N, C-alpha and C positions, 0 to 999 in steps of 0.2 A: 504493500500500500504506500509506504513512504517513498518508494522509487517513482510512483506515479506523480505524487506531489512535487518531488524534486524536479522531474522533467518539465512540469508546468511552470515551476518557479524559474527554471533556466530560460524557458521560452519567453516568459514575460519579463525577463530582466535584461533584455538586450538594450544597449545604449550605443547608438551609432554616432551621436553628435550632429546629426543632420536634421533640418527642419522636418517636422512631423505633421502630416495632413490630419484633418479632423477625423476622417474615417479610421485612420490608424490609432488615433487617440482613443476613440470610442472602443475599438477592439481591445486595445491594451487595458483600458479601464475595466471592461467587462471581464477580461482574463484575471486581473488582480482581484476583483471581487469574487470571481469563481474560486480562486485559490483559497481565500478566506473561508468560503462556504465549504469547500472540500475538506479543509482541515477540521472544521467543526463537525462535518458529517462523519469523518473517518475517526474522530476521537473515540478511542476504545476499541477499534477494529482489530487491534493486535493482541487482545486478551487471550490468555492461555486457556486450553481446554481443560486443564487441571482445576477442578472446582475449588479445591483447597487453596490452590495458588491464587485464584480469583478472590476468594474470601480474605486472604491475608493482604492482598494488594489493596482491596477496597477499604481496609481498616487503616491504611496509612494516611497521614494528613497530606502528604505529597505523593502523587501517583504518576506512573510513567506515561500516561496518556494526557496529562494536564497540559493545556496550552496557555501559558501565562503571557499577559500582554503589557502590564504596567504595574508600577510600584509607587507607593506614597507613604509618608510618615507623618503622624500627628501625635503630639504629646507622648513621644517615645513608644508609640505603637506602630508597627509596620502593617500595611495592608497591601495585598497582592491580588489582582483580579485577572480572570481569564475567561475563556469560552465556557458555555454550558452552565452559566450561573455560578461559577466558582469564585469564592472569596476566601483567602487565607489571611489570618492575623497572627501577630506574635509580638511579644515585648521586644523592643529594639536591641537591648543589651543582653538578652538571654533567649536565644532563638528556641521557641517552643510553639510550633505552628498549630493553630486551631482551624479546622476546615468546616466551611459551610457551603451548601449549594442551595441557592434561592429557588423556591418552588417554581417560579415562572421560567427558570433557566435562561435568563438573558445572556447574550454573548457580549461580554465586556471587552472594550477595546482601549479604554483609557481611565485613569483615576488621578485626582488631584486633591490637595489639602487647601482649605480656605483659611483666611486669617482668623475666623472664629473657631478654628480647630476641628471643623467638621470635614468628613470625607465626601467627595462627590465622584461618581463613576458614570461613564458613558457606555451605553450598549448599542449594538447594531440595530436593535428594534426601535430606535428613535425614542429612547428613554434616558433620563438622568436619575440616578439613584443617590440618596443622601443618607448619611449616618452621622448622628450627633453623639454617639456613645462608643467611639473608637472601633467601629466596624462590627459591633455586636448585632445591631438591628438596622434595617434599611427600609426606606420608603421611596417610592418612585413617582415621577411626574413624566407624562408624555411630552415629547417635543414635536410640535405641529409642523412638520415639513415632510416633503416627499423625497428630499435629497438624502444621500447616504452620508452619515456623519462619522468621522473617524478620529477627531481630536477634541480635547477638552481642557479648559483651564478655569481657575477661579480668580477673579479680579481683586485688587486691593480693597474694594468696597464690598466684597463677598458676592459680587455679581457672577453669574455663570455664563460661559462662552463655549460654544461648540461649533466646529467647522467641518466642511465636507465638500461634496461635489458641486460643480458649477459655481465655484468660488463663493459658497454660501457660508454666512455667519449667523448663528442663532444666539441671542442674548436674553438673559432673564435677570431682573433686579429683585425678584420676590421668591427666591429659592425654588425656581422652576415651575411656579404656578402659571405664569404668563410669559410668553416669549415674543421677541421681535425678530423678524427675519430680514436679513440684508444680503443682497448678492452684489458682487463686484463685476458681474456680467462678463466673466472670463470662463472659457470652457476648460476648467482645471480644478482638480481637487486641492483644497487647502489642507496640508498635512500637519501644519504646526502653527500655533498662535501663542504669542508671548507678550506680557506686559513689561515694557522697559521702565516705566514709572507709572504714577497714578493716572496719567492722561495718554501716554503713548503706547500704542499696540503695533506689533509687527507680525505679519503672516507670511509664510512661505509655502510652496507647494509644487504641484505637478508642472512639468514643462517650463521650469525656470521662473515660476510665478513669485512675485515679491510685491508686497503692498504695505503701506504704513498709514496709521491714523494718529493725529496729534490732539484729538478732542474726544477721547474715550469711545471711539467707534462711530461717532456721528457722521463724519466724512472720511473718505479714504483717498489716498494717492497711490495709484498703481505705478510702480517704478519699472525701469527697463528690466527685461527678463535676465536671468543668469545666463552665462555663456552657453551657447549650443542647446538652449532650452533644457538645461540640466534639471533632472528630476530630483528635487530635494525631498528626501524621505524624513529628514529631521533637521532641525536648526537650533542654534543658540546664539543670542546676541549678548555680549558682555555690557555693551552700552550702545549709544546711538550710532556709533561709527564702527565698532569692532564686532564681527560676527563670523560664524561658521555654518556651513550647510554640509550634509552628508548624503550619499546616495549609492548608486550601483557601482560595482567594480572597485570598491574600497576607496572611492574618490571623496576627498574633503576639500572644499573651497573655503577661502578666507577673504574677508574684506576688512579694510581699515578706514574706509571712507563712506560708510553707510550704504554699501551696495552699488556704488557707481562702478567700481572695478573689483575684480575677483582674481585670486591667485590659487593655484593648486598646491596643497601642502603634501609632503611625502608621507605615505603610510606603508606599513609592512604587509598589507593584505590586498587581495582582489575580491574579497567577499563583500556582499552588500552591507552597507551600514545604515542603521535605522534611527539613531538618535543620540543625544548627549545628556550628560549629567555633570553639574559643577558644584563644588563646595570648597570654600576657603582657597579660592584661586587655583584649584586643581580642576582640570577639564578632562572628562572621559567620554569615549564613544563606544557604542555597542553594535554588534553585527552578527552575521551568519557564521556558522561553523565555530560557535563558542568564542567569538572575537570580542576582546575588550582592549581598547587602546587608551593611552594617556598622552596628552600634549606635552612635549618638552621643547620649549623654544618655538621653533616653527616646524618641527617634525613630530610625527606621532610614533610612539613606541608601544610594542605589544606588552600587555600585562599578563603575567603567567596565570593560567587558569586551566581548568580541565580540558582535555582534548576530546571534544564532543562534536558530532556532526549535525548539531541543531542550532537554531537561531537564539540569540539573546536580544530581547527587545528593550529591556530597561534595567536600571540599577540605581541604588542609592547608598550613600555612605552611612554605615551603622556604628562606626567607631573611628578613632584616629587612624587605624591600620587596616580597616576592612570595608569592603563593599558587599552588599547583597545584590546578586544579579538574578534575573528571571527571564525565561524564554520557553521554547517549545519542548514537548515530550518530557515534561517533568523536571526541566532544568530550573532549579531554585537552590542556590547555595552561596555561601560567603567566599570571597577571595581576598587575599592579602594585597595591600597596595603600598 
């Protein structure tokens, strides 16, 4: 089963650096969504015929069919979300995972922590889920859009922001009860949204998409696209001028002038990279084949981790010397940094 998914991932991960027609964009977008659906559908298809083995596996808090997508920390509690309604929580400094699967089995794709210390999580079913008790209980609100949503963040004022297809942004100022829909009228997925300060937001995404708002999302300026319509799967901006985007082929681009120009930074991998994490001026990137990188000057160095043939989607620092990383097929473990 895994080989089928691998072949599809390879087919949908081609990056030629040439202009891409709308028809090809639509085909690629459908393929990417199909991959996510396949992973969800195939979760658990590798279970052993040994019933005793199945029973032991199902009793574990972390299981080999889990597809983790994102990590967040609130008040020294770690929350990890994944497909099929999966939520794991643990104390930050003493890993002891507690597993829960929500009855509706939403397929979570992102999670964030709000300034009020609540968790919010985004599902592919156009829902935002909220927990005010460190992940023990969750309530949901529907997000009224027909677009596919894949990224989520909480603003400095505890507002909710979700992004997705056709450059769509959904925002709520009342904990997800009511939503405002905005589109930037570009045929592209927004894959990342970030608050740079109380008023400034920046979004990046498919086919080099880059846009900025200086008035908390009321108006937006779409900037020149990244070179060769680079497909940014994840981004991080340190300030208004300095930022990084990551994508296919192990490519990381860096700007020091707010996205006017971009330079390729050296990385030791050709695996797709999915996103960044920063803490105390240390910047990490996560990717396929168990890849974890750390920026050293202007080059990226590999962080020693398990040799695993699966993706790592996210990670967070849990102590001065450790990250917790999460990804596909039950990949959830600390690494030394």
